[in-house]
C-alpha positions as CSV (number, residue, x, y, z in Angstrom):
1,X,-136.0,120.5,-79.8
2,X,-137.5,124.0,-80.1
3,X,-140.8,124.6,-82.0
4,X,-141.7,128.2,-82.5
5,X,-142.6,130.6,-85.3
6,X,-139.6,132.7,-86.0
7,X,-138.9,134.2,-89.5
8,X,-135.5,133.3,-91.0
9,X,-134.2,134.3,-94.4
10,X,-132.1,132.2,-96.8
11,X,-128.7,133.7,-97.4
12,X,-129.2,132.7,-101.0
13,X,-132.4,131.4,-102.6
14,X,-130.3,128.9,-104.4
15,X,-128.7,127.5,-101.2
16,X,-131.2,125.8,-98.8
17,X,-128.5,124.6,-96.4
18,X,-128.0,128.0,-94.7
19,X,-130.3,130.6,-93.3
20,X,-129.8,133.9,-91.5
21,X,-131.9,136.3,-89.6
22,X,-130.0,139.2,-91.2
23,X,-127.0,139.7,-93.5
24,X,-124.1,141.8,-92.4
25,X,-121.8,142.6,-95.3
26,X,-119.5,144.5,-93.0
27,X,-118.9,141.7,-90.6
28,X,-115.3,140.6,-90.1
29,X,-116.1,137.0,-89.4
30,X,-118.9,134.5,-90.1
31,X,-120.1,132.1,-87.4
32,X,-121.9,129.0,-88.5
33,X,-124.4,127.5,-86.0
34,X,-125.1,123.8,-86.1
35,X,-128.4,122.7,-84.5
36,X,-128.9,119.7,-82.2
37,X,-131.0,116.6,-83.0
38,X,-134.5,117.7,-83.9
39,X,-133.4,121.3,-84.2
40,X,-133.6,123.7,-87.1
41,X,-133.1,127.4,-87.8
42,X,-135.5,128.6,-85.0
43,X,-133.1,127.1,-82.4
44,X,-130.6,129.9,-83.0
45,X,-132.8,132.6,-84.7
46,X,-132.5,134.9,-81.7
47,X,-128.7,134.7,-81.3
48,X,-127.6,137.1,-84.0
49,X,-129.0,140.2,-82.3
50,X,-126.8,139.6,-79.3
51,X,-123.5,139.2,-81.2
52,X,-121.1,142.0,-81.8
53,X,-121.7,143.6,-85.2
54,X,-118.3,142.3,-86.4
55,X,-119.7,138.7,-86.3
56,X,-122.4,137.5,-88.7
57,X,-124.3,134.3,-87.7
58,X,-125.4,131.7,-90.2
59,X,-127.6,128.8,-89.2
60,X,-127.2,125.3,-90.8
61,X,-130.5,124.0,-92.1
62,X,-130.7,120.2,-92.2
63,X,-133.3,118.4,-94.4
64,X,-136.5,117.1,-93.0
65,X,-137.6,120.2,-91.0
66,X,-138.9,123.8,-91.5
67,X,-139.0,124.8,-95.1
68,X,-137.2,121.5,-95.9
69,X,-139.9,119.4,-94.2
70,X,-140.8,117.5,-97.4
71,X,-137.1,116.4,-98.0
72,X,-135.9,113.1,-96.7
73,X,-134.0,113.5,-93.4
74,X,-130.4,112.3,-93.5
75,X,-129.4,109.4,-91.2
76,X,-125.6,109.6,-91.4
77,X,-123.2,112.4,-90.4
78,X,-120.8,111.7,-93.2
79,X,-123.5,112.3,-95.8
80,X,-124.6,115.5,-94.0
81,X,-121.0,116.7,-94.1
82,X,-120.5,115.8,-97.7
83,X,-123.5,117.9,-98.7
84,X,-122.5,120.8,-96.4
85,X,-118.9,120.8,-97.8
86,X,-120.3,121.5,-101.2
87,X,-122.9,124.0,-100.1
88,X,-120.7,126.1,-97.8
89,X,-118.0,127.0,-100.4
90,X,-119.5,130.4,-101.5
91,X,-119.6,131.5,-97.8
92,X,-115.9,131.0,-97.1
93,X,-115.0,134.5,-98.4
94,X,-114.1,135.7,-94.9
95,X,-112.8,134.1,-91.7
96,X,-115.2,131.7,-90.1
97,X,-115.9,129.6,-87.0
98,X,-118.2,126.8,-86.1
99,X,-120.5,126.3,-83.1
100,X,-122.6,123.1,-82.6
101,X,-124.7,121.8,-79.8
102,X,-125.0,118.0,-79.3
103,X,-125.4,116.4,-82.7
104,X,-124.4,119.8,-84.2
105,X,-121.0,119.5,-82.4
106,X,-120.2,116.2,-84.3
107,X,-121.3,117.6,-87.7
108,X,-119.3,120.8,-87.1
109,X,-116.2,118.7,-86.1
110,X,-116.4,116.5,-89.2
111,X,-116.8,119.5,-91.5
112,X,-113.8,121.2,-89.7
113,X,-111.6,118.3,-90.7
114,X,-112.2,119.4,-94.3
115,X,-112.2,123.2,-94.0
116,X,-110.3,124.7,-91.1
117,X,-112.4,127.2,-89.1
118,X,-110.7,129.8,-86.9
119,X,-112.2,128.0,-83.9
120,X,-114.6,125.2,-83.1
121,X,-117.1,125.6,-80.3
122,X,-118.8,122.4,-79.1
123,X,-121.6,122.1,-76.6
124,X,-123.4,119.4,-74.7
125,X,-121.6,116.6,-76.6
126,X,-119.4,113.7,-75.6
127,X,-115.9,113.8,-77.2
128,X,-115.9,111.8,-80.5
129,X,-113.4,109.2,-79.5
130,X,-115.1,108.2,-76.3
131,X,-117.7,105.4,-76.2
132,X,-121.3,106.6,-75.6
133,X,-122.7,104.9,-72.5
134,X,-126.3,106.0,-73.4
135,X,-128.4,103.2,-74.9
136,X,-129.5,103.7,-78.5
137,X,-133.1,104.9,-78.9
138,X,-133.6,105.7,-82.6
139,X,-135.0,102.2,-83.3
140,X,-137.4,102.0,-80.3
141,X,-141.2,101.8,-80.8
142,X,-142.7,105.3,-80.9
143,X,-144.0,105.4,-77.3
144,X,-140.6,104.4,-75.9
145,X,-138.8,106.7,-78.3
146,X,-140.9,109.7,-77.3
147,X,-140.5,108.8,-73.6
148,X,-136.7,108.8,-74.0
149,X,-136.8,112.1,-75.8
150,X,-138.8,113.6,-72.9
151,X,-136.0,112.6,-70.5
152,X,-133.7,114.9,-72.4
153,X,-136.2,117.7,-71.8
154,X,-136.0,118.3,-75.5
155,X,-139.7,118.4,-76.5
156,X,-142.1,121.0,-75.3
157,X,-145.1,119.5,-73.5
158,X,-147.5,121.0,-76.0
159,X,-145.8,119.2,-78.8
160,X,-145.4,115.8,-77.1
161,X,-149.1,115.9,-76.1
162,X,-150.1,116.4,-79.8
163,X,-150.1,113.0,-81.4
164,X,-150.6,114.3,-84.9
165,X,-147.7,116.7,-84.7
166,X,-145.4,114.1,-83.1
167,X,-146.3,111.7,-85.9
168,X,-145.1,114.3,-88.4
169,X,-141.8,115.0,-86.5
170,X,-140.9,111.4,-85.7
171,X,-139.1,110.5,-89.0
172,X,-136.9,113.6,-88.7
173,X,-136.2,112.9,-85.0
174,X,-135.3,109.3,-85.6
175,X,-133.0,110.2,-88.4
176,X,-131.1,112.7,-86.3
177,X,-130.7,110.3,-83.4
178,X,-129.6,107.5,-85.8
179,X,-127.0,109.9,-87.2
180,X,-125.8,110.6,-83.7
181,X,-125.9,107.1,-82.4
182,X,-124.2,105.4,-85.3
183,X,-121.4,108.0,-85.7
184,X,-117.9,106.4,-85.7
185,X,-115.1,109.0,-86.1
186,X,-111.6,108.6,-87.4
187,X,-108.8,109.7,-85.1
188,X,-108.1,113.3,-85.9
189,X,-106.6,116.5,-84.4
190,X,-107.7,119.9,-85.6
191,X,-105.1,122.7,-85.8
192,X,-107.6,125.2,-84.5
193,X,-108.7,125.9,-80.9
194,X,-111.6,124.0,-79.4
195,X,-113.9,125.5,-76.7
196,X,-116.3,123.2,-75.1
197,X,-119.5,124.2,-73.2
198,X,-121.3,121.9,-70.8
199,X,-124.3,121.7,-68.4
200,X,-123.5,120.8,-64.9
201,X,-126.7,118.7,-64.7
202,X,-126.6,117.3,-68.2
203,X,-127.4,113.6,-67.9
204,X,-125.9,112.8,-71.4
205,X,-122.5,114.4,-71.0
206,X,-120.2,114.4,-68.0
207,X,-117.3,116.7,-67.3
208,X,-114.8,113.9,-68.3
209,X,-116.7,113.2,-71.5
210,X,-116.8,116.9,-72.5
211,X,-113.2,117.6,-71.5
212,X,-112.2,114.7,-73.7
213,X,-112.5,117.1,-76.7
214,X,-109.0,118.3,-75.7
215,X,-107.7,115.2,-77.5
216,X,-108.9,116.6,-80.8
217,X,-106.9,119.8,-81.1
218,X,-103.2,120.5,-81.4
219,X,-103.9,124.1,-80.4
220,X,-105.6,125.5,-77.3
221,X,-108.5,123.8,-75.5
222,X,-110.7,125.1,-72.7
223,X,-114.1,124.1,-71.2
224,X,-116.7,126.2,-69.5
225,X,-119.7,124.9,-67.5
226,X,-123.1,126.3,-66.7
227,X,-126.0,125.3,-64.5
228,X,-128.7,123.3,-66.2
229,X,-129.4,120.1,-68.1
230,X,-128.7,119.2,-71.7
231,X,-130.4,122.4,-72.9
232,X,-128.4,124.8,-70.7
233,X,-127.7,126.8,-73.9
234,X,-131.2,128.3,-73.7
235,X,-130.9,129.7,-70.2
236,X,-127.3,130.8,-70.7
237,X,-127.5,132.1,-74.2
238,X,-126.1,135.5,-73.4
239,X,-123.1,134.1,-71.5
240,X,-122.3,131.6,-74.2
241,X,-122.5,134.3,-76.9
242,X,-120.2,136.5,-74.8
243,X,-117.7,133.6,-74.4
244,X,-117.7,132.9,-78.2
245,X,-117.3,136.6,-79.1
246,X,-114.4,137.0,-76.6
247,X,-112.6,134.0,-78.2
248,X,-113.1,135.2,-81.7
249,X,-112.5,138.9,-81.3
C-alpha cells in the first residue's frame, strides 16, 4: 500500500471509477492500471510520464479510498468487475490493454473475460486456478491483521505506527483482502497474450505459481522476473514500463 499526496484527475466527472494524471487524445492505445489490495490511484500516478506518448494510462479507482473514501469498500471481485464493466464502456473507443498487480491482476483477468484487451499484464499474483497456500488474514483481529500486512512490506512504517490512520484504513484493507482470499475463478482461457511479472523474493508468489498464468491464454505467454519482494514494481517501475510498451507497440 502506498500513501502519498499525488494529484490525479478524473477522466470524467461523471465516472468515479477511473482517474488519469493527464489525458492524451492522440494516444493510439489506452492502458488500464489495476491497483493491488489497499492501493489506489497514487500507486500508479507517476507511471504515465514514463510511457511512450502513444500510450495513455488510466488508473482504476476502487471504492473505499482516496476521493471515494466514504463509499463502502467492495468485498467480492465479481461485484467489482460488474461495476467496472458498466463504467468502462465509454473508454473502449480505442485499443486497450490491462495491467494489474496482485489483487489487481485478478480483477483485470475477470474483466478481460468480458471485454477482450489487446494484452493482459499480471504482476505479483498466483495463477487463478492454483490453490493459494497462504493462510487467510482478512478475518484476523486487528493486531494480527496489521502484523500480517507488515510481512508483505505493504504498509509504510509511518502509517502502521499511526493508530488513528490505521483504524481508518482497516475496513478498506480487510475488504480488499477478503476479495482476494475468497476469489474462486471459473476455468477460462483468454484469446489475448498474457505477460507475467514477478519478484524473485516475493514470499506470496513463486515462479511456478506465476508461470501458471500460461494456462489462461490460448495465445502467447511469457514471464519476466525482477529482484525484490512483493512490491518489486516500485523499484523496477522503469523496466516494467519498458516491457509493457515493447509488447504493445
